[in-house]
N, C-alpha and C positions, 0 to 999 in steps of 0.2 A: 659630528654635526657641525655644519658651517653656516653661520648666521649671515643672512643677506640684508635683512632690514631689522635692526634692533628696535625693540619696543620700549615704552617708558619704564623706568626702573621701579617707581613706586617707593614705598617706605622700607625701612630696614626690616629684614626678616630675622627675628631673634633666635631662630632655631637653625640658622644656616652658617656654615663656615666654608671658606675657600682655602684649599691647600695648594698653593701655586708652587710647584716643585715637589710632587708627591714622593719621588724617589722610591724607596722600598716600602713605603706605606706606613711606617711607624707612627708618624704624626696623624695620618688619617685614622689609624686604629684608635688612637687616644680620643680624637674628636667624636668618633662613633661611640666609644665607650661612655663619653659624657652625655650622649643622647642627642647630639646634633646631626642634622643632615649635612652632607659634605659634597661639594664639587671639587674634585681633585684633578689638577692639570699637570700632565707629564709629557714632555716632548720626546723622551726616549721610548721608542715603540716596544722595546723588550721589557722595560720596567712597567709600561702601561699594561701589557699582556699579563705580566706577573701579578699586578695589582688586581686585574679582573679575576684571576684564579683565587687569590688570597681572600678577596672580599666578595665572592660570588653571592653569598647570602644577602649582604647589605645591598648589592646592586639589584637583586631580585625584589627585595622589599622596598626599593626606591629610596633608600636612605643615602645612597651613594651614586654619583655619576662620575666616571673617569673620562676625561677628555684628552686624547692623544694629539695635542696641538702645542705649538710654540707660541709664546707671547712676543709680539712684534709691534712696531709702530703702525704698520698697515697690514691689511689682509693680503694673503698670497702664499707662496711657499719659499722656503729657504733651506740651505744646506746645514744640517745638524751633525756634529761630530761626536760619535759614540765612543767613549773611552773603553777599550776592550779589557782593561785591567782595573781601572778605578771608575766604576760607573757614576760615582758622585761628581766626577770631574767632567762629565759629558756636557757639551756646550755648543752654542752657535759660534763661539770664538775658538778657532782651531788651536791657538796658543794656549788657552786654558785647558783644553782637552788633552793636550800633549805635554803637559808639564812633566819635568823630570825624564823627558824622552819617552814617555808612555805612548804606545800605539793607539790609533783610533781608526774608525771607518766612517765615511760620510753617508748620510741618508737624507733624502728630501722630505721635509716635514711641512705640513700645512700650518699656517700661522695666522694670528688675528690679534687685534688690540685687546687688552684686558677689559676695556669699557664695553666691547661687544658682549663679552661673557656676563658682565654685570647687568647690562640691559636685558639679556635673555633670561638669566636665572634670578636676578634680584640682588639687592644690596645685602651683603652678609653681615652678621654680627661681628665676625673677626676674619681678617684677611692675612694669611701667612704667606710671605714672599721669600723664597730661597731658591733662586735659579741662577746657575753659573753664568755670570756676564750680563744678564738681561734684567737684573733686579730693578735698576733705575727706570727702565722702560715702563715697568708696571706703574710706578707712582707718577711718572711724567704724563701718563695717559689718563689719570684721574682728574676729576673736577669736584668742587665742593658739594655738588648735588648728588654724587654717587659714592661718597666715601663712607666706609663702615665706622662704627663706634671705636673699634680697636683694630690695630694693624701692626705687623712686625715685618722688618726687612733686614737682611744681612747687611752689616755696616761695611761701607766701602773703605778700603785701606787708606788711600791717599786723600780722598776728598769727601769724606762722610758728611762734612758740613753742608755740602750741596744738597744731600738728601734730607738732612734735618731742616734746612730752610724751605725745601719743597713741601715737606709735611706741615711745617708751620703755616705756609701760605695757603694750604688746603683747609686749615682750620684746626689742626691738632695742637693741643696746648700742654699735654702732659707726656713725659717720656721716661723710659727706662732703658738701661743698657745691660744686656744679659750675656755673660761669658758662656760661649757654646760648650766648652769642654766639660763644665760641671754645673751649668745653669745657675751660677751665682750672680746676683745683681751687682753691678759696679756703679757706684754713685759718688757724689762729691765727698762723702765721708770716708770712703775706703779706696779711692782710686790711687792715692799716694802709696798705701800699703800694697796694693796690687802691683804698682810699678817697682817697689822694693823687692817683692817676691820675684819679679821677672829678672831684675838685676842679679839677685842671688842665684836664680836658676841658670843664668848665663855664666856664672863663675865656676870655681873648682867643683869637682864632683861632690865633696861633702856638703857644700852649700846647696847644690842641686837636689841631693837626697833629702836635705832638711826641708826644702820647699815642698817636695812631694808629701812629706810627713805632715807639714802644716796644712796643706790643702785637704788631706784625708781627714785630719782632725776637724777642720771647718765643716766639711761635708757631714760628718757624724753629728756635730753640735747644732747645725742650723736646722730650723723647722722643715718638715717635709713639704715639698712643693705640692704634692697631691697624695695624701695618704692611701688612696685607693688605687694608685697606679705606679708601676715601676718604669721609669723612662729609660729606654735602651740608649747605648752610646750613639751619639749623632742626632738624637731626637731634639726637636725644638723646644720641648717643655710645654708649660701651660700658657695661658693667655689672659687678657683682661685684668681684673682686679685680684687674681689669685696669687700673684708674685708677692713674696716678702721683700721688704725694702721700700724706700720712698720713691714716689714719682718725682720727676725733675721738671723744671721749666726749660724753655728753649735755651736760655742763657746757660743753665747748669749742664744740660746734656752737651752743648757745644764745648764747655770747659772740660768735661770728662773726655770727649773725643780728642781734644787738643792734647790733653795729658797723655793719653794712650799713644797718640802719634809721636809725641815728643820722646816718649820712652823708646819707641821703635827706632827713631832716628839716633838716639843715644847708643842703642845696642847694635845698630847697623845690621838689622836682620832682613832688610829688604821686604817688608810687609809687617803687619802688626805682630806677627808671630803667634798671636792668639786671635781667634775669631769671635766676633760679638754680633748680637742682634739688637737692633733698635726697636723697642716697642713704643707705640704712640697711641694716645687716647684723645678723643675729641673733648 
């Protein structure tokens, strides 16, 4: 579906979630399990077709709509690079899709601004954004009249402060930082401990093995994220108020981001070395 004339968005729809970057559908499956309607957006045509097969029942019951489109600043088409070995790396940025010398193949994909989709389907309760290279385009296209109560976006390595300031300007006041590898919240009280673990992990093998043991212990001891659901590796986890750990102010989330970036610079890993999502609440 290609929207020519967006309609008025109206009020927030409390039963609706947008999964921007559906990938293999693990996040969409969780949202459907929680009883939400889902609009899933996936630029990779192969993954979109796989999602249609996996969620055929949800599509028939109109609980799910999968849109095989890319998110861009303007409507049109663009070349999308499908990573043939690491589908998660597929991107409109060829350099991202071909990391580590991986092969890719280009396809032309229809594109539209995220605001078009929101105007068509309504303001969701939660908006998950995780698309290789185009995450920032999503929030740059929002305005305060169409923002959802809750949003998450993959943290940019070098300039995550840009996205935090953008979200604050839109009206978001509470923030969380979630480590993607194990869905642990990183906040002002544990960010220094997280940095120490990273330094140990970068050290001799015994220290690295100790870090893995500590992380396994933390995972066993911390409260379950959602007792009724097992999150697969790579899943984005839960949303809204369901995370354990404190919400942070704009100043606090900026301080956490700066500490993570400083640790990266100290270890000279050329990237954060770990990936994080920023969750924001109005």
